[in-house]
C-alpha positions as a Markdown table, in Angstrom:
| # | Residue | x | y | z |
|---|---|---|---|---|
| 1 | Met | 23.8 | 206.0 | 9.2 |
| 2 | Thr | 23.6 | 202.5 | 10.4 |
| 3 | Ser | 20.2 | 200.7 | 10.2 |
| 4 | Asn | 19.1 | 198.8 | 13.3 |
| 5 | Arg | 16.2 | 197.0 | 11.5 |
| 6 | Arg | 16.3 | 193.2 | 11.8 |
| 7 | Gly | 16.1 | 191.1 | 8.6 |
| 8 | Arg | 12.7 | 189.3 | 8.1 |
| 9 | Pro | 12.8 | 185.6 | 8.0 |
| 10 | Gly | 12.0 | 183.9 | 4.6 |
| 11 | Ala | 8.2 | 183.5 | 4.1 |
| 12 | Gly | 7.0 | 179.8 | 3.9 |
| 13 | Phe | 4.1 | 177.4 | 4.6 |
| 14 | Thr | 3.6 | 175.9 | 8.0 |
| 15 | Leu | 3.0 | 172.2 | 8.2 |
| 16 | Ile | -0.7 | 172.7 | 8.8 |
| 17 | Glu | -0.9 | 175.1 | 5.8 |
| 18 | Leu | 0.9 | 172.5 | 3.6 |
| 19 | Leu | -1.5 | 169.7 | 4.6 |
| 20 | Val | -4.5 | 172.0 | 3.9 |
| 21 | Val | -3.1 | 172.8 | 0.4 |
| 22 | Ile | -2.5 | 169.1 | -0.3 |
| 23 | Ala | -6.0 | 168.2 | 0.8 |
| 24 | Ile | -7.5 | 170.9 | -1.5 |
| 25 | Ile | -5.5 | 169.6 | -4.4 |
| 26 | Gly | -6.7 | 166.1 | -3.7 |
| 27 | Val | -10.3 | 167.2 | -3.6 |
| 28 | Leu | -9.9 | 169.1 | -6.9 |
| 29 | Val | -8.3 | 166.0 | -8.6 |
| 30 | Ala | -11.1 | 163.8 | -7.3 |
| 31 | Leu | -13.6 | 166.2 | -8.8 |
| 32 | Ile | -11.9 | 166.7 | -12.1 |
| 33 | Leu | -10.8 | 163.1 | -12.8 |
| 34 | Pro | -14.2 | 161.6 | -13.4 |
| 35 | Ala | -15.0 | 164.4 | -15.8 |
| 36 | Val | -11.8 | 163.7 | -17.7 |
| 37 | Gln | -12.5 | 160.0 | -17.8 |
| 38 | Gln | -16.0 | 160.7 | -19.0 |
| 39 | Ala | -14.8 | 163.0 | -21.7 |
| 40 | Arg | -12.2 | 160.4 | -22.8 |
| 41 | Glu | -14.9 | 157.6 | -22.9 |
| 42 | Thr | -17.2 | 159.9 | -24.9 |
| 43 | Ala | -14.5 | 160.3 | -27.5 |
| 44 | Asn | -13.7 | 156.6 | -27.5 |
| 45 | Arg | -17.4 | 155.7 | -27.9 |
| 46 | Ala | -17.7 | 158.2 | -30.8 |
| 47 | Lys | -14.7 | 156.5 | -32.4 |
| 48 | Cys | -16.4 | 153.1 | -31.9 |
| 49 | Ile | -19.5 | 154.4 | -33.6 |
| 50 | Asn | -17.5 | 155.8 | -36.5 |
| 51 | Asn | -15.7 | 152.4 | -36.9 |
| 52 | Leu | -19.1 | 150.6 | -37.1 |
| 53 | Lys | -20.3 | 153.3 | -39.6 |
| 54 | Gln | -17.3 | 152.6 | -41.8 |
| 55 | Ile | -17.8 | 148.8 | -41.7 |
| 56 | Asp | -21.5 | 149.3 | -42.4 |
| 57 | Leu | -20.9 | 151.6 | -45.3 |
| 58 | Ala | -18.3 | 149.1 | -46.7 |
| 59 | Ala | -21.0 | 146.4 | -46.5 |
| 60 | Gln | -23.4 | 148.6 | -48.4 |
| 61 | Gln | -20.8 | 149.1 | -51.1 |
| 62 | Tyr | -20.1 | 145.4 | -51.1 |
| 63 | His | -23.8 | 144.8 | -51.7 |
| 64 | Asp | -23.8 | 147.2 | -54.5 |
| 65 | Ala | -20.8 | 145.5 | -56.2 |
| 66 | Phe | -21.8 | 141.8 | -55.6 |
| 67 | Gly | -25.5 | 141.9 | -55.0 |
| 68 | Ser | -25.3 | 140.7 | -51.4 |
| 69 | Phe | -24.0 | 141.5 | -48.0 |
| 70 | Pro | -20.7 | 139.8 | -46.9 |
| 71 | Ser | -20.6 | 136.3 | -45.6 |
| 72 | Gly | -20.0 | 135.3 | -42.0 |
| 73 | Trp | -17.2 | 132.9 | -42.9 |
| 74 | Phe | -15.9 | 131.1 | -46.0 |
| 75 | Cys | -15.6 | 127.3 | -46.5 |
| 76 | Ser | -16.1 | 124.7 | -49.2 |
| 77 | Pro | -19.2 | 122.5 | -48.4 |
| 78 | Pro | -18.4 | 118.7 | -48.6 |
| 79 | Thr | -19.6 | 116.4 | -51.3 |
| 80 | Tyr | -20.4 | 112.7 | -50.7 |
| 81 | Asp | -20.6 | 109.5 | -52.7 |
| 82 | Asp | -23.5 | 107.1 | -52.4 |
| 83 | Ser | -21.8 | 105.4 | -49.5 |
| 84 | Gly | -21.5 | 108.7 | -47.5 |
| 85 | Asn | -17.8 | 109.1 | -48.0 |
| 86 | Val | -16.5 | 112.6 | -48.5 |
| 87 | Thr | -15.3 | 113.1 | -52.1 |
| 88 | Gly | -14.6 | 116.8 | -52.0 |
| 89 | Gly | -14.9 | 120.0 | -50.1 |
| 90 | Asp | -14.4 | 120.3 | -46.3 |
| 91 | Ser | -16.2 | 118.0 | -43.9 |
| 92 | Asn | -15.9 | 120.8 | -41.3 |
| 93 | Cys | -17.9 | 123.2 | -43.4 |
| 94 | Val | -21.0 | 123.0 | -41.3 |
| 95 | Pro | -23.6 | 125.7 | -40.4 |
| 96 | Trp | -23.3 | 125.5 | -36.6 |
| 97 | Gly | -19.8 | 126.9 | -36.4 |
| 98 | Pro | -16.6 | 127.7 | -38.2 |
| 99 | Thr | -13.1 | 126.2 | -37.7 |
| 100 | Pro | -10.0 | 128.2 | -36.9 |
| 101 | Tyr | -8.4 | 127.5 | -40.3 |
| 102 | Met | -11.3 | 129.2 | -42.2 |
| 103 | Trp | -11.3 | 132.9 | -43.1 |
| 104 | Asn | -13.5 | 135.4 | -41.4 |
| 105 | Gly | -16.0 | 136.9 | -43.9 |
| 106 | Ile | -15.2 | 140.4 | -42.8 |
| 107 | Thr | -12.1 | 140.3 | -44.9 |
| 108 | Gly | -14.4 | 140.6 | -47.9 |
| 109 | Leu | -14.8 | 144.2 | -47.0 |
| 110 | Phe | -11.1 | 145.1 | -47.5 |
| 111 | Leu | -11.5 | 146.3 | -51.1 |
| 112 | Lys | -14.2 | 148.6 | -49.9 |
| 113 | Met | -12.2 | 150.0 | -47.0 |
| 114 | Glu | -9.1 | 151.2 | -48.8 |
| 115 | Gln | -7.2 | 148.0 | -47.9 |
| 116 | Glu | -6.3 | 146.8 | -51.4 |
| 117 | Asn | -2.6 | 146.4 | -50.4 |
| 118 | Leu | -3.6 | 144.0 | -47.5 |
| 119 | Trp | -6.0 | 142.2 | -49.7 |
| 120 | Asn | -3.3 | 141.6 | -52.3 |
| 121 | Glu | -0.8 | 140.6 | -49.6 |
| 122 | Ile | -3.0 | 137.8 | -48.3 |
| 123 | Asn | -3.0 | 134.5 | -50.2 |
| 124 | Phe | -6.6 | 133.2 | -49.7 |
| 125 | Asn | -5.6 | 129.9 | -51.2 |
| 126 | Phe | -4.0 | 129.2 | -47.9 |
| 127 | Pro | -5.6 | 129.4 | -44.4 |
| 128 | Pro | -4.8 | 132.0 | -41.7 |
| 129 | Gln | -3.6 | 129.1 | -39.5 |
| 130 | Tyr | -3.5 | 125.4 | -39.6 |
| 131 | Ala | -3.4 | 122.4 | -37.3 |
| 132 | Val | 0.0 | 121.0 | -36.4 |
| 133 | Ser | -0.7 | 118.4 | -33.8 |
| 134 | Gly | -3.5 | 116.8 | -31.8 |
| 135 | Ser | -7.1 | 116.2 | -32.8 |
| 136 | Gly | -10.5 | 117.3 | -31.6 |
| 137 | Ala | -10.3 | 119.2 | -28.3 |
| 138 | Asn | -6.5 | 119.0 | -28.3 |
| 139 | Thr | -5.8 | 120.3 | -31.7 |
| 140 | Lys | -3.0 | 122.9 | -31.8 |
| 141 | Tyr | -3.0 | 125.6 | -34.5 |
| 142 | Val | -0.2 | 127.9 | -35.6 |
| 143 | Ala | 0.0 | 130.7 | -38.2 |
| 144 | His | 0.3 | 129.5 | -41.8 |
| 145 | Pro | 3.7 | 130.7 | -43.0 |
| 146 | Val | 2.3 | 132.1 | -46.2 |
| 147 | Asn | 0.0 | 134.5 | -44.2 |
| 148 | Ser | 1.7 | 134.8 | -40.9 |
| 149 | Thr | 2.8 | 138.4 | -41.6 |
| 150 | Ser | -0.5 | 139.5 | -43.1 |
| 151 | Ile | -2.7 | 138.3 | -40.3 |
| 152 | Lys | -0.8 | 140.3 | -37.7 |
| 153 | Arg | -1.7 | 143.6 | -39.3 |
| 154 | Thr | -3.6 | 146.0 | -37.1 |
| 155 | Leu | -6.5 | 147.8 | -38.7 |
| 156 | Glu | -7.6 | 150.9 | -36.7 |
| 157 | Phe | -11.2 | 150.7 | -37.8 |
| 158 | Phe | -11.5 | 147.2 | -36.3 |
| 159 | Val | -10.4 | 148.2 | -32.8 |
| 160 | Cys | -12.6 | 150.1 | -30.3 |
| 161 | Pro | -10.4 | 152.3 | -28.1 |
| 162 | Ser | -12.7 | 151.8 | -25.1 |
| 163 | Asn | -11.8 | 148.1 | -25.2 |
| 164 | Arg | -8.1 | 148.2 | -26.0 |
| 165 | Lys | -5.3 | 149.8 | -27.9 |
| 166 | Ala | -4.9 | 149.1 | -31.6 |
| 167 | Ala | -2.3 | 146.3 | -31.3 |
| 168 | Ala | -2.0 | 142.7 | -32.4 |
| 169 | Thr | -3.5 | 140.2 | -30.1 |
| 170 | Thr | -3.0 | 136.5 | -29.4 |
| 171 | Thr | -6.0 | 134.3 | -29.3 |
| 172 | Thr | -5.4 | 131.5 | -26.8 |
| 173 | Ser | -8.6 | 129.4 | -27.2 |
| 174 | Val | -11.2 | 128.8 | -29.8 |
| 175 | Pro | -14.2 | 126.5 | -30.0 |
| 176 | Asn | -14.4 | 123.2 | -31.8 |
| 177 | Gln | -17.2 | 120.8 | -32.5 |
| 178 | Thr | -16.2 | 118.3 | -29.8 |
| 179 | Gly | -16.9 | 120.7 | -27.0 |
| 180 | Gly | -13.3 | 121.4 | -26.0 |
| 181 | Ala | -10.9 | 124.3 | -26.4 |
| 182 | Asn | -8.1 | 124.4 | -29.1 |
| 183 | Asn | -4.8 | 126.0 | -28.3 |
| 184 | Leu | -4.3 | 128.7 | -31.0 |
| 185 | Thr | -0.8 | 130.3 | -31.1 |
| 186 | Ala | -1.2 | 132.4 | -34.2 |
| 187 | Ile | -0.9 | 136.2 | -33.5 |
| 188 | Met | -3.6 | 138.0 | -35.3 |
| 189 | Gly | -4.9 | 141.5 | -35.6 |
| 190 | Ser | -7.7 | 142.5 | -33.2 |
| 191 | Cys | -11.4 | 143.0 | -34.2 |
| 192 | Asp | -14.0 | 144.2 | -31.7 |
| 193 | Tyr | -16.9 | 143.8 | -34.2 |
| 194 | Arg | -18.8 | 140.8 | -35.3 |
| 195 | Gly | -21.6 | 139.9 | -37.7 |
| 196 | Asn | -25.2 | 139.0 | -36.8 |
| 197 | Met | -25.3 | 135.2 | -37.5 |
| 198 | Ala | -28.7 | 134.2 | -36.3 |
| 199 | Ala | -31.3 | 134.5 | -33.5 |
| 200 | Gly | -33.6 | 132.3 | -31.5 |
| 201 | Val | -34.1 | 128.5 | -31.9 |
| 202 | Gln | -35.8 | 126.3 | -34.3 |
| 203 | Gly | -39.6 | 125.9 | -34.0 |
| 204 | Gly | -40.6 | 123.2 | -31.6 |
| 205 | Cys | -37.4 | 123.5 | -29.5 |
| 206 | Ala | -37.2 | 124.7 | -25.9 |
| 207 | Leu | -35.6 | 128.1 | -25.5 |
| 208 | Asn | -32.7 | 126.6 | -23.5 |
| 209 | Asn | -32.1 | 123.7 | -26.0 |
| 210 | Thr | -28.5 | 124.0 | -27.2 |
| 211 | Thr | -28.3 | 121.0 | -29.5 |
| 212 | Phe | -27.2 | 121.8 | -33.0 |
| 213 | Gln | -30.5 | 120.6 | -34.5 |
| 214 | Cys | -32.4 | 123.2 | -32.5 |
| 215 | Gln | -30.1 | 126.2 | -33.1 |
| 216 | Val | -31.0 | 128.6 | -35.9 |
| 217 | Phe | -28.1 | 129.3 | -38.2 |
| 218 | Asp | -29.5 | 131.1 | -41.2 |
| 219 | Asn | -32.0 | 133.7 | -40.2 |
| 220 | Gly | -29.5 | 136.5 | -39.5 |
| 221 | Met | -27.2 | 138.4 | -41.9 |
| 222 | Thr | -23.8 | 136.8 | -41.8 |
| 223 | Tyr | -23.3 | 133.0 | -41.6 |
| 224 | Met | -21.5 | 130.3 | -43.5 |
| 225 | Asn | -21.1 | 131.3 | -47.1 |
| 226 | Ser | -24.2 | 133.6 | -46.8 |
| 227 | Glu | -25.2 | 135.8 | -49.6 |
| 228 | Ile | -28.1 | 137.8 | -48.2 |
| 229 | Asp | -29.4 | 140.7 | -50.4 |
| 230 | Ser | -31.6 | 143.6 | -49.4 |
| 231 | Ala | -34.7 | 141.9 | -50.8 |
| 232 | Ala | -34.2 | 139.1 | -48.2 |
| 233 | Val | -34.5 | 141.5 | -45.3 |
| 234 | Ser | -38.3 | 141.6 | -45.2 |
| 235 | Asp | -38.3 | 142.8 | -41.6 |
| 236 | Gly | -36.9 | 146.2 | -42.7 |
| 237 | Met | -33.4 | 147.4 | -43.2 |
| 238 | Ser | -33.7 | 150.0 | -40.4 |
| 239 | Thr | -34.8 | 147.4 | -37.9 |
| 240 | Thr | -32.3 | 144.6 | -38.7 |
| 241 | Ile | -28.8 | 144.5 | -37.3 |
| 242 | Ile | -25.8 | 143.4 | -39.4 |
| 243 | Phe | -22.8 | 144.1 | -37.1 |
| 244 | Gly | -22.3 | 144.8 | -33.5 |
| 245 | Glu | -19.6 | 145.2 | -30.8 |
| 246 | Ser | -18.2 | 142.0 | -29.3 |
| 247 | Leu | -14.9 | 141.7 | -27.4 |
| 248 | Ser | -11.7 | 139.6 | -27.9 |
| 249 | Gly | -12.1 | 138.8 | -31.6 |
| 250 | Thr | -9.6 | 138.9 | -34.5 |
| 251 | Trp | -10.3 | 139.8 | -38.1 |
| 252 | Pro | -8.6 | 136.8 | -39.9 |
| 253 | Asp | -10.1 | 134.0 | -37.7 |
| 254 | Ala | -13.5 | 132.6 | -38.8 |
| 255 | Thr | -14.3 | 131.7 | -35.2 |
| 256 | Ser | -14.5 | 135.5 | -34.5 |
| 257 | Cys | -16.9 | 136.2 | -37.3 |
| 258 | Cys | -20.3 | 136.1 | -35.8 |
| 259 | Val | -22.6 | 136.1 | -32.8 |
| 260 | Arg | -25.8 | 134.0 | -32.3 |
| 261 | Thr | -28.4 | 135.7 | -30.3 |
| 262 | Thr | -30.5 | 133.6 | -27.9 |
| 263 | Met | -32.9 | 134.1 | -25.0 |
| 264 | Asp | -30.5 | 132.6 | -22.5 |
| 265 | Arg | -27.7 | 135.1 | -23.2 |
| 266 | Thr | -27.2 | 138.6 | -21.8 |
| 267 | Ile | -25.4 | 141.6 | -23.3 |
| 268 | Asn | -22.0 | 142.3 | -21.6 |
| 269 | Lys | -22.0 | 138.9 | -19.8 |
| 270 | Pro | -20.2 | 135.6 | -20.6 |
| 271 | Ile | -22.1 | 133.0 | -22.6 |
| 272 | Pro | -23.7 | 130.6 | -20.0 |
| 273 | Gly | -21.8 | 127.4 | -19.7 |
| 274 | Ser | -19.1 | 128.5 | -22.3 |
| 275 | Ile | -15.5 | 127.4 | -21.7 |
| 276 | Tyr | -14.2 | 129.6 | -24.5 |
| 277 | Lys | -13.0 | 132.9 | -23.2 |
| 278 | Asp | -12.5 | 134.3 | -26.7 |
| 279 | Val | -16.0 | 133.5 | -27.9 |
| 280 | Thr | -18.1 | 136.3 | -26.6 |
| 281 | Tyr | -21.6 | 137.6 | -26.9 |
| 282 | Trp | -22.6 | 141.2 | -27.8 |
| 283 | Ala | -20.4 | 143.2 | -25.4 |
| 284 | Ser | -18.6 | 146.5 | -25.0 |
| 285 | Lys | -16.5 | 148.5 | -22.5 |
| 286 | His | -19.0 | 151.4 | -22.7 |
| 287 | Asn | -21.3 | 152.3 | -19.8 |
| 288 | Ser | -24.1 | 149.8 | -20.1 |
| 289 | Val | -24.6 | 150.2 | -23.8 |
| 290 | Val | -23.5 | 148.5 | -27.0 |
| 291 | Asn | -23.3 | 149.9 | -30.5 |
| 292 | Phe | -24.9 | 148.1 | -33.4 |
| 293 | Ala | -24.8 | 148.8 | -37.2 |
| 294 | Lys | -28.1 | 148.2 | -39.0 |
| 295 | Cys | -28.7 | 147.1 | -42.6 |
| 296 | Asp | -29.7 | 150.6 | -43.8 |
| 297 | Gly | -26.2 | 152.0 | -43.0 |
| 298 | Ser | -27.1 | 153.6 | -39.6 |
| 299 | Val | -25.7 | 152.9 | -36.2 |
| 300 | Ala | -27.8 | 152.5 | -33.0 |
| 301 | Thr | -26.7 | 152.6 | -29.4 |
| 302 | Ile | -28.7 | 150.0 | -27.5 |
| 303 | Ser | -29.0 | 149.6 | -23.7 |
| 304 | Ala | -27.5 | 146.4 | -22.3 |
| 305 | Leu | -30.8 | 146.0 | -20.5 |
| 306 | Ile | -32.8 | 145.7 | -23.7 |
| 307 | Lys | -35.4 | 142.9 | -23.5 |
| 308 | Arg | -34.0 | 139.7 | -24.9 |
| 309 | Asn | -37.0 | 139.0 | -27.1 |
| 310 | Val | -36.6 | 142.5 | -28.6 |
| 311 | Leu | -33.0 | 141.9 | -29.4 |
| 312 | Ile | -33.9 | 138.7 | -31.2 |
| 313 | Lys | -36.4 | 140.6 | -33.2 |
| 314 | Leu | -33.7 | 143.0 | -34.3 |
| 315 | Met | -31.4 | 140.1 | -35.4 |
| 316 | Thr | -33.8 | 138.1 | -37.5 |
| 317 | Arg | -34.1 | 139.5 | -41.1 |
| 318 | Asn | -37.4 | 137.8 | -42.0 |
| 319 | Gly | -39.1 | 136.9 | -38.7 |
| 320 | Gly | -42.2 | 139.0 | -39.4 |
| 321 | Glu | -41.9 | 140.8 | -36.1 |
| 322 | Ala | -42.8 | 144.5 | -35.6 |
| 323 | Val | -40.2 | 146.5 | -33.6 |
| 324 | Ser | -41.1 | 150.0 | -32.3 |
| 325 | Ser | -38.5 | 152.7 | -31.6 |
| 326 | Asp | -39.3 | 152.6 | -27.9 |
| 327 | Glu | -38.4 | 148.9 | -27.7 |
| 328 | Met | -35.0 | 149.6 | -29.3 |
| 329 | Lys | -33.8 | 151.9 | -26.5 |
């Protein structure tokens, strides 16, 4: 028996149906993508907090071992004869700022962070980089051959994934005392965390006075050759900050060691009038917040909109200020 039924054409989408499906998929992606990005940032921020926690706990162990918290940076103070001539030490060893060939004090934590091999690999008798040409604002620095391999090492706990991937970075400009920018060609491992150097200005100085004589350099926790112990933190360990997030730093370079907190600076914004792109204030890639480690081993998440005078209170170790929990939000 012969069938007379016609074969049915293959089923498929019409152009209109295809466009509708594509539109629906686009809407779903638009709805899901922010949630995925938020979840990723939540995980990255948690990693950042954990990094700060590790650094803070290492600082506590350092204090237990040596009787003080780590220094901001290391250098040998100069000595002078009766005529004012330098007879020893380093004439660049001055409180208002480190020089690129000096070591970042955060390296002192390596033995407390399971980095004994890196500590032994580094020869601290030589600098991380040294000047090869020029002077003042035109000085050019390159990696010292003895430590050129060591300073490239990437340390995961120094890198916040919200900011960048854990890879070596090249610092292209650093500050110097003549007000210019040095060209630094040494490749160094990243560090998104810096110490609390100081806060405010000297008594009798205007808030916007940026002269060296009016800046405070020793009322924080980490500055030149500092050896601050817990007894010196009279404002309270739980209300005094020791480390915080700050972008574009490196762990070997002393110029990446610390942050000075003043009333004219704003979290997550460039330092007013600064020509140094690699010298940053407290900053992060999180959503309007920055993470800080306190002297008691805890980590606090602080709004970028925190009042500037409150932030200064949190940075001074012995200013005699009272800080409430509401002010710290």
